[in-house]
N, CA, C and O atoms as a MOPAC input file, in Angstrom:
PM7 MOZYME 1SCF
protein

 N     27.05000 1    30.80100 1   -17.84100 1
 C     26.31000 1    31.26800 1   -16.47600 1
 C     27.47700 1    32.06500 1   -15.82900 1
 O     28.50500 1    31.40400 1   -15.68900 1
 N     27.52600 1    33.49800 1   -15.36200 1
 C     28.05800 1    34.25800 1   -14.79100 1
 C     27.73600 1    34.64800 1   -13.31200 1
 O     27.18700 1    35.74800 1   -13.25500 1
 N     27.94500 1    33.98600 1   -11.98000 1
 C     27.57600 1    34.37300 1   -10.40200 1
 C     28.16700 1    35.55100 1   -10.00700 1
 O     29.33900 1    35.87700 1   -10.19900 1
 N     27.38500 1    36.11900 1    -9.49800 1
 C     28.40500 1    37.48900 1    -8.89300 1
 C     28.10300 1    37.20800 1    -7.30700 1
 O     27.03700 1    36.75800 1    -6.88400 1
 N     29.08500 1    37.50900 1    -6.61700 1
 C     28.70100 1    37.76200 1    -5.16200 1
 C     29.40200 1    38.97500 1    -4.61400 1
 O     30.63000 1    38.96900 1    -4.52600 1
 N     28.77800 1    39.88800 1    -4.28600 1
 C     29.26200 1    41.29900 1    -3.69200 1
 C     28.95000 1    41.07800 1    -2.19800 1
 O     27.82900 1    40.76500 1    -1.79900 1
 N     30.27100 1    41.30300 1    -1.21400 1
 C     30.03300 1    41.41000 1     0.16800 1
 C     31.20800 1    42.41100 1     0.51500 1
 O     32.14900 1    42.87300 1    -0.12900 1
 N     30.64300 1    42.57500 1     2.10100 1
 C     30.72800 1    43.65400 1     2.62000 1
 C     31.57200 1    43.19000 1     4.12100 1
 O     30.99700 1    42.73500 1     5.11000 1
 N     32.96100 1    43.41500 1     4.01100 1
 C     33.41700 1    42.66700 1     5.10500 1
 C     34.17900 1    44.06300 1     6.00700 1
 O     34.50300 1    45.12800 1     5.48200 1
 N     34.31900 1    43.75200 1     7.26700 1
 C     35.13500 1    44.68100 1     8.54600 1
 C     36.21900 1    43.99300 1     8.76000 1
 O     36.47500 1    42.90100 1     8.25300 1
 N     36.90200 1    44.61300 1     9.52800 1
 C     38.46400 1    43.84100 1     9.99600 1
 C     38.51100 1    44.96300 1    11.36000 1
 O     38.68700 1    46.18100 1    11.32600 1
 N     38.34100 1    44.27800 1    12.25900 1
 C     38.64300 1    45.16000 1    13.61400 1
 C     40.07700 1    45.33400 1    14.21300 1
 O     40.41500 1    46.19600 1    15.02400 1
 N     41.03200 1    44.13400 1    13.53900 1
 C     42.25000 1    44.23400 1    14.09300 1
 C     43.16400 1    45.07300 1    12.65300 1
 O     44.39300 1    45.13300 1    12.66000 1
 N     42.60900 1    45.45800 1    11.89900 1
 C     43.42700 1    46.37800 1    11.04300 1
 C     43.67200 1    47.75800 1    11.89900 1
 O     42.77600 1    48.32300 1    12.52600 1
 N     44.80000 1    48.12900 1    11.83500 1
 C     45.23900 1    49.60700 1    12.33200 1
 C     45.80600 1    50.50900 1    11.51100 1
 O     46.00600 1    51.68000 1    11.83400 1
 N     46.14300 1    49.92400 1    10.22100 1
 C     46.39200 1    51.01600 1     9.13800 1
 C     45.93600 1    50.54400 1     7.63200 1
 O     45.35000 1    49.46200 1     7.58500 1
 N     46.11300 1    51.14100 1     6.57600 1
 C     45.85300 1    50.73500 1     5.35200 1
 C     46.60900 1    49.24600 1     5.16300 1
 O     45.89000 1    48.27000 1     4.94900 1
 N     48.00600 1    49.08700 1     5.24100 1
 C     49.23800 1    48.20500 1     5.08400 1
 C     48.38500 1    46.82200 1     6.38500 1
 O     48.44400 1    45.60500 1     6.20700 1
 N     48.03300 1    47.17000 1     6.98400 1
 C     47.35500 1    45.83900 1     7.92300 1
 C     46.08500 1    45.42300 1     7.24600 1
 O     45.72700 1    44.26100 1     7.44300 1
 N     45.35300 1    46.17900 1     6.48500 1
 C     44.00400 1    45.63800 1     5.88400 1
 C     44.50300 1    44.86100 1     4.44900 1
 O     44.01300 1    43.87400 1     3.90100 1
 N     45.45100 1    45.54100 1     4.13200 1
 C     45.68000 1    45.07300 1     2.33600 1
 C     46.49200 1    43.45800 1     2.64900 1
 O     46.38300 1    42.42300 1     1.99200 1
 N     47.38500 1    43.74900 1     4.00800 1
 C     47.93200 1    42.42700 1     4.09100 1
 C     47.18600 1    41.05300 1     4.15500 1
 O     47.55300 1    39.96600 1     3.71000 1
 N     45.75800 1    41.47200 1     4.99300 1
 C     44.73400 1    40.44900 1     5.42800 1
 C     44.37300 1    40.07300 1     3.97400 1
 O     44.58200 1    38.98900 1     3.43100 1
 N     43.72500 1    41.29500 1     3.38500 1
 C     42.95600 1    41.42800 1     2.34800 1
 C     43.66800 1    40.30500 1     1.30000 1
 O     43.00300 1    39.34000 1     0.92300 1
 N     45.34400 1    40.53600 1     0.76900 1
 C     45.56800 1    39.87200 1    -0.38300 1
 C     45.93600 1    38.20900 1    -0.08700 1
 O     46.33700 1    37.33900 1    -0.86000 1
 N     45.59800 1    38.16800 1     1.47100 1
 C     46.08800 1    36.57600 1     2.15700 1
 C     44.18500 1    36.26000 1     1.83200 1
 O     43.93600 1    35.14500 1     1.37400 1
 N     43.31900 1    36.94000 1     2.00300 1
 C     42.02900 1    36.07600 1     1.63800 1
 C     41.49300 1    36.14700 1     0.39700 1
 O     40.61800 1    35.33200 1     0.10500 1
 N     41.94800 1    37.20900 1    -0.63700 1
 C     41.95900 1    36.89800 1    -1.48000 1
 C     42.60000 1    35.90500 1    -2.53800 1
 O     42.13900 1    35.48300 1    -3.59800 1
 N     43.67800 1    35.69400 1    -1.97700 1
 C     44.74400 1    34.63900 1    -2.47100 1
 C     44.18800 1    33.12500 1    -2.38200 1
 O     44.26900 1    32.20900 1    -3.20000 1
 N     43.51200 1    33.19100 1    -0.91900 1
 C     43.12500 1    32.03100 1    -0.35700 1
 C     41.95900 1    31.61100 1    -1.36900 1
 O     42.03100 1    30.56000 1    -2.00700 1
 N     40.76500 1    32.58900 1    -1.49000 1
 C     39.69200 1    32.17400 1    -2.18400 1
 C     39.57400 1    31.65000 1    -3.72600 1
 O     38.86800 1    30.79800 1    -4.26500 1
 N     40.48000 1    32.45100 1    -4.14300 1
 C     41.41400 1    32.33800 1    -5.85600 1
 C     41.46300 1    30.85300 1    -5.84300 1
 O     40.81300 1    30.06000 1    -6.52300 1
 N     42.42900 1    30.62200 1    -4.86700 1
 C     43.11700 1    28.93100 1    -4.93200 1
 C     42.32600 1    27.99700 1    -4.76800 1
 O     42.29000 1    26.98100 1    -5.46300 1
 N     41.52900 1    28.28300 1    -3.71800 1
 C     40.36100 1    27.04100 1    -3.20500 1
 C     39.19000 1    27.07000 1    -4.27400 1
 O     38.78700 1    25.94600 1    -4.57300 1
 N     38.71000 1    27.88200 1    -4.76000 1
 C     37.45400 1    28.29900 1    -5.58300 1
 C     37.56400 1    28.30000 1    -6.65500 1
 O     36.61000 1    27.84200 1    -7.28400 1
 N     38.87900 1    28.85200 1    -7.51000 1
 C     38.89400 1    29.30300 1    -8.80200 1
 C     37.96700 1    29.99400 1    -9.22500 1
 O     37.20800 1    29.65600 1   -10.13400 1
 N     37.92000 1    31.34100 1    -8.43100 1
 C     36.98800 1    32.44300 1    -8.73400 1
 C     38.02900 1    33.92900 1    -8.93500 1
 O     39.15000 1    34.19200 1    -8.50100 1
 N     37.32100 1    34.49500 1    -9.56400 1
 C     38.10000 1    36.06900 1    -9.74800 1
 C     37.69500 1    36.87300 1    -8.14500 1
 O     36.58000 1    36.86900 1    -7.62100 1
 N     38.54800 1    37.31500 1    -7.77500 1
 C     37.96200 1    38.35600 1    -6.88200 1
 C     38.46400 1    39.94300 1    -6.86200 1
 O     39.59800 1    40.04100 1    -7.33000 1
 N     38.04100 1    40.87600 1    -6.54500 1
 C     38.36100 1    42.20700 1    -6.85300 1
 C     37.79700 1    42.89300 1    -5.66000 1
 O     36.66500 1    42.66200 1    -5.23600 1
 N     38.84400 1    43.96800 1    -4.99800 1
 C     38.11000 1    44.84000 1    -4.16900 1
 C     37.22900 1    45.90300 1    -5.12200 1
 O     37.63300 1    46.32700 1    -6.20500 1
 N     35.97400 1    46.23900 1    -4.52000 1
 C     35.29500 1    47.20000 1    -5.49100 1
 C     35.32800 1    48.49800 1    -4.75000 1
 O     35.47900 1    49.53500 1    -5.39700 1
 N     35.19800 1    48.53400 1    -3.41700 1
 C     34.93400 1    49.65600 1    -2.50200 1
 C     35.59500 1    49.72800 1    -1.34500 1
 O     36.29700 1    48.87100 1    -0.80900 1
 N     35.33200 1    50.77100 1    -1.00700 1
 C     36.15600 1    50.84100 1     0.61300 1
 C     37.71200 1    51.15100 1     0.49400 1
 O     38.33600 1    51.21300 1     1.55400 1
 N     38.32400 1    51.33100 1    -0.57800 1
 C     39.58200 1    51.18500 1    -0.65600 1
 C     40.55800 1    51.77300 1    -0.04500 1
 O     41.69900 1    51.37100 1    -0.27200 1
 N     40.35000 1    52.81000 1     0.83100 1
 C     40.76600 1    53.66900 1     1.38900 1
 C     40.15400 1    54.13300 1     2.74000 1
 O     40.10500 1    55.24200 1     3.27100 1
 N     39.69900 1    52.89700 1     3.11700 1
 C     39.09100 1    52.64200 1     4.49300 1
 C     39.86300 1    51.38100 1     5.19900 1
 O     39.89600 1    50.25900 1     4.69200 1
 N     40.37400 1    51.67000 1     6.23500 1
 C     41.50700 1    50.66000 1     6.90800 1
 C     41.01200 1    49.66400 1     7.61800 1
 O     41.71100 1    48.80500 1     8.15500 1
 N     39.67600 1    49.71900 1     7.67000 1
 C     38.87200 1    48.53300 1     8.48500 1
 C     37.80800 1    47.64100 1     7.96300 1
 O     37.32700 1    46.67300 1     8.55200 1
 N     37.39100 1    48.24000 1     6.37800 1
 C     36.03700 1    47.88700 1     5.88800 1
 C     36.64500 1    47.70200 1     4.50500 1
 O     37.51000 1    48.46000 1     4.06500 1
 N     36.23700 1    46.83800 1     3.95600 1
 C     36.20800 1    46.38800 1     2.63700 1
 C     34.87500 1    45.81800 1     1.73100 1
 O     33.95100 1    45.13500 1     2.17300 1
 N     35.06000 1    46.31700 1     0.28800 1
 C     33.93200 1    45.33400 1    -0.16500 1
 C     34.64400 1    44.98700 1    -1.27100 1
 O     35.55800 1    45.65300 1    -1.75600 1
 N     34.05000 1    43.49400 1    -1.84500 1
 C     34.69400 1    42.92200 1    -2.70000 1
 C     33.75900 1    42.28800 1    -3.54500 1
 O     32.68200 1    41.98900 1    -3.03000 1
 N     34.00300 1    41.93200 1    -5.11800 1
 C     33.44300 1    41.48300 1    -5.74900 1
 C     33.90500 1    40.08200 1    -6.38600 1
 O     34.93300 1    40.09600 1    -7.06400 1
 N     33.14800 1    38.76400 1    -6.19600 1
 C     33.86600 1    37.69400 1    -6.64200 1
 C     32.80200 1    37.05500 1    -7.51300 1
 O     31.58900 1    37.15300 1    -7.32600 1
 N     33.44300 1    36.34500 1    -8.55200 1
 C     32.68200 1    36.31800 1    -9.79600 1
 C     33.09200 1    34.64200 1   -10.29300 1
 O     34.21800 1    34.33900 1   -10.68800 1
 N     32.07000 1    33.77300 1   -10.19300 1
 C     32.40500 1    32.45700 1   -10.50400 1
 C     31.51200 1    32.39300 1   -12.09800 1
 O     30.47300 1    32.98900 1   -12.38300 1
 N     32.40600 1    31.37300 1   -13.04400 1
 C     31.74200 1    31.05200 1   -14.69400 1
 C     31.63400 1    29.74600 1   -14.52000 1
 O     32.43900 1    29.11400 1   -13.83500 1
 N     30.80600 1    29.31000 1   -15.01600 1
 C     30.29500 1    27.69400 1   -15.49200 1
 C     29.01500 1    27.75300 1   -16.47300 1
 O     28.22700 1    28.69600 1   -16.40200 1
 N     28.87000 1    26.84400 1   -17.26300 1
 C     27.78900 1    26.57000 1   -17.63700 1
 C     26.17200 1    26.04500 1   -16.83600 1
 O     25.07700 1    25.82900 1   -17.35500 1
 N     26.55200 1    25.98500 1   -15.62000 1
 C     25.55000 1    26.02200 1   -14.39200 1
 C     25.11200 1    27.01500 1   -13.57700 1
 O     25.92200 1    27.58900 1   -12.85000 1
 N     24.27700 1    27.23100 1   -13.57700 1
 C     24.19800 1    28.52100 1   -12.78800 1
 C     23.89600 1    28.17100 1   -10.95200 1
 O     23.95200 1    28.91800 1    -9.97500 1
 N     23.61300 1    26.89400 1   -11.07100 1
 C     23.54800 1    25.97300 1    -9.43600 1
 C     24.79600 1    26.01600 1    -9.15400 1
 O     25.04900 1    26.93800 1    -8.37900 1
 N     25.86200 1    25.28200 1    -9.52000 1
 C     26.63300 1    25.24300 1    -9.68700 1
 C     27.41500 1    26.67300 1    -9.10800 1
 O     27.88600 1    26.71700 1    -7.97100 1
 N     27.45900 1    27.51100 1    -9.80400 1
 C     27.83500 1    28.94300 1    -9.26100 1
 C     27.30200 1    29.57300 1    -8.22600 1
 O     27.98700 1    30.36100 1    -7.57300 1
 N     25.71600 1    29.26700 1    -7.85200 1
 C     25.22600 1    29.62600 1    -6.63400 1
 C     25.82000 1    28.84800 1    -5.69400 1
 O     26.34100 1    29.54900 1    -4.82700 1
 N     25.99400 1    27.34300 1    -5.46200 1
 C     26.64500 1    26.47300 1    -4.51900 1
 C     28.28600 1    27.18600 1    -4.16600 1
 O     28.63600 1    27.37100 1    -3.00100 1
 N     28.98500 1    27.45700 1    -5.09100 1
 C     30.40300 1    27.88000 1    -5.08800 1
 C     30.49700 1    29.02000 1    -3.99300 1
 O     31.21100 1    29.06600 1    -2.99100 1
 N     29.29800 1    30.19100 1    -4.61400 1
 C     29.67000 1    31.45600 1    -3.84100 1
 C     28.97700 1    31.30200 1    -2.43300 1
 O     29.28700 1    32.17300 1    -1.62100 1
 N     28.07200 1    30.31500 1    -2.00300 1
 C     27.49000 1    30.08500 1    -0.66500 1
 C     28.46500 1    29.61800 1    -0.14700 1
 O     28.58100 1    29.98100 1     1.02400 1
 N     29.51900 1    28.71900 1    -0.63200 1
 C     30.54500 1    28.13700 1     0.11400 1
 C     31.48100 1    28.83500 1     0.43300 1
 O     32.03000 1    28.51200 1     1.48700 1
 N     32.10400 1    30.18900 1    -0.40500 1
 C     33.06100 1    31.28900 1    -0.01800 1
 C     32.20700 1    31.75100 1     1.10500 1
 O     32.80700 1    31.53400 1     2.15700 1
 N     30.91700 1    32.36400 1     1.33100 1
 C     30.75600 1    32.89300 1     2.16300 1
 C     30.65100 1    32.22500 1     3.31300 1
 O     31.10500 1    32.91500 1     4.22500 1
 N     30.29900 1    31.30600 1     3.63700 1
 C     30.33900 1    29.86000 1     4.55100 1
 C     31.71400 1    29.97800 1     5.19100 1
 O     31.87600 1    30.12500 1     6.40200 1
 N     32.93600 1    29.88700 1     4.07400 1
 C     34.23500 1    29.79800 1     4.24500 1
 C     34.59900 1    31.02100 1     5.05400 1
 O     35.42000 1    30.87800 1     5.96000 1
 N     33.98900 1    32.39800 1     4.78400 1
 C     34.57300 1    33.49700 1     5.20400 1
 C     34.18600 1    33.42400 1     6.86000 1
 O     34.90000 1    33.59800 1     7.84800 1
 N     32.87800 1    33.12300 1     6.74400 1
 C     32.40200 1    33.32700 1     8.14900 1
 C     32.94900 1    32.48300 1     9.53300 1
 O     32.94300 1    32.86900 1    10.70200 1
 N     33.53900 1    30.86500 1     8.82100 1
 C     33.65500 1    30.27200 1     9.75700 1
 C     35.33700 1    30.29500 1     9.70900 1
 O     35.93100 1    30.19500 1    10.78300 1
 N     36.01800 1    30.41100 1     8.59800 1
 C     37.43100 1    30.34900 1     8.88800 1
 C     38.58400 1    31.72400 1     8.96000 1
 O     39.74800 1    31.79800 1     9.35400 1
 N     37.68400 1    32.66200 1     8.41400 1
 C     38.74400 1    33.62300 1     8.45300 1
 C     38.07000 1    34.73700 1     9.42000 1
 O     37.31600 1    35.66900 1     9.13900 1
 N     38.49700 1    34.40100 1    10.39400 1
 C     38.14400 1    35.16000 1    11.45600 1
 C     38.54900 1    36.50600 1    11.58500 1
 O     37.90200 1    37.28500 1    12.28500 1
 N     39.47200 1    36.81500 1    11.02700 1
 C     40.08800 1    38.43700 1    11.00000 1
 C     38.83600 1    39.03900 1    10.43100 1
 O     38.57500 1    40.16500 1    10.85600 1
 N     37.91800 1    38.45900 1     9.45800 1
 C     37.28900 1    39.41200 1     8.78100 1
 C     35.89500 1    39.04100 1     9.23500 1
 O     35.53600 1    37.89900 1     9.52400 1
 N     35.03500 1    40.29600 1     9.27100 1
 C     33.66900 1    39.80800 1     9.72200 1
 C     32.69900 1    40.22200 1     8.71600 1
 O     32.71500 1    41.20300 1     7.97200 1
 N     31.82400 1    39.24900 1     8.84300 1
 C     31.09200 1    39.50500 1     7.42200 1
 C     29.96700 1    40.68400 1     7.61200 1
 O     29.15400 1    40.37700 1     8.48300 1
 N     29.80100 1    41.57400 1     7.18800 1
 C     28.62700 1    42.29100 1     7.28000 1
 C     27.59100 1    42.51400 1     6.62900 1
 O     26.77600 1    43.21600 1     7.22800 1
 N     27.21400 1    42.07100 1     5.29000 1
 C     26.38700 1    42.05400 1     4.36800 1
 C     26.99600 1    41.47100 1     3.31200 1
 O     28.21300 1    41.31600 1     3.21600 1
 N     25.74400 1    40.96300 1     2.08000 1
 C     26.68900 1    39.98200 1     1.02100 1
 C     25.07000 1    39.77100 1     0.40100 1
 O     23.98300 1    39.81200 1     0.97700 1
 N     25.49400 1    39.49200 1    -1.25100 1
 C     24.32500 1    39.39000 1    -1.91700 1
 C     24.73400 1    38.64600 1    -3.18000 1
 O     25.67000 1    39.05100 1    -3.86900 1
 N     24.06600 1    37.61000 1    -3.46800 1
 C     24.34100 1    36.60100 1    -4.76300 1
 C     23.26300 1    36.64200 1    -5.85500 1
 O     22.07300 1    36.33900 1    -5.76400 1
 N     23.99300 1    37.11000 1    -6.95800 1
 C     22.77300 1    36.98300 1    -8.13200 1
 C     23.83300 1    36.32200 1    -9.56600 1
 O     25.05900 1    36.35900 1    -9.66700 1
 N     22.79100 1    35.74300 1   -10.54500 1
 C     23.55000 1    35.79400 1   -11.79700 1
 C     23.40100 1    36.88400 1   -12.52200 1
 O     22.48900 1    37.71000 1   -12.57500 1
 N     24.62000 1    36.76400 1   -13.19200 1
 C     24.56800 1    38.10200 1   -14.06800 1
 C     24.23000 1    37.75600 1   -15.28900 1
 O     23.40800 1    38.51700 1   -15.79800 1
 N     24.62800 1    36.74200 1   -16.03300 1
 C     24.52900 1    35.97100 1   -17.39900 1
 C     23.84200 1    34.71000 1   -17.14800 1
 O     23.64100 1    33.92200 1   -18.07200 1

């Protein structure tokens, strides 16, 4: 099963694309290391305060994927204070 999290984030502290990318790489590296998921920026790449990410979890249990992706949303809300969660959706792709 493949679980997909699409998430839109806003960073009010970013003053340039360089600032945004530095913070974004920290977030992506942390999510990958802590949750063993694939993360990619899929939108707003040239906007310096906003980003859209896709996070993919793969396992043989759809419920497990959903739990992992929900934990990621909660982690971003509570620990990654540089990023404000604007919107997200979770769905099973396969």
